[in-house]
C-alpha positions, 0 to 999 in steps of 0.5 A: 243330772237329768230329771224325768217324770213317768205319766202312767195312764190307766183304765182298769178292765170293766167290773173289776175296778175294786180289784185294780184299786187293791193291786195299785194300792197294796202290790204296785205302790209298795213294790215302786217304792222298792225301786232306789231313786223313784218318787212316787207322787200319787195316784189320781183320777179324772176330774169331772170339771169343765174343759179348759179349751173347747177344742181339747179332747176328752181324756180316755183314761180315768186314772194317772200315777205320777213318778220322777227320778233323776239319773244321768243313765237312762238305761241304768236306771231302767235296769235297776228298776226291773230288777227291784221289781223282780225282786218283789215276789208279789208283784206283776203287771195286774190283769185288772188293767185294760192293756188296750187303754195303757199309756205310759209316757217318760218325759225328760225336763227340757230346762 
């Protein structure tokens, strides 16, 4: 079975950070936990630490959430995830997330 990770890089809309955290903690995370096989590994904020390399660029994101799942059929997993989220009446993509900076790549394990 292939192993995948999803990294959700986000920023709140300016002036709406408290609403953004409320949505993530009280709507999004419980909704994501209804997706069969999806493991939520937590939410993270950018650390105020020195760069590891001088040439590294600054992060444009303040927050990252990490998820993982295993499947032999990515399209089937995605369809089931969509159905699970659709069944959670409180869930919708929050307008407190800055959509211009939203980035959510999915990676598959190489080995």
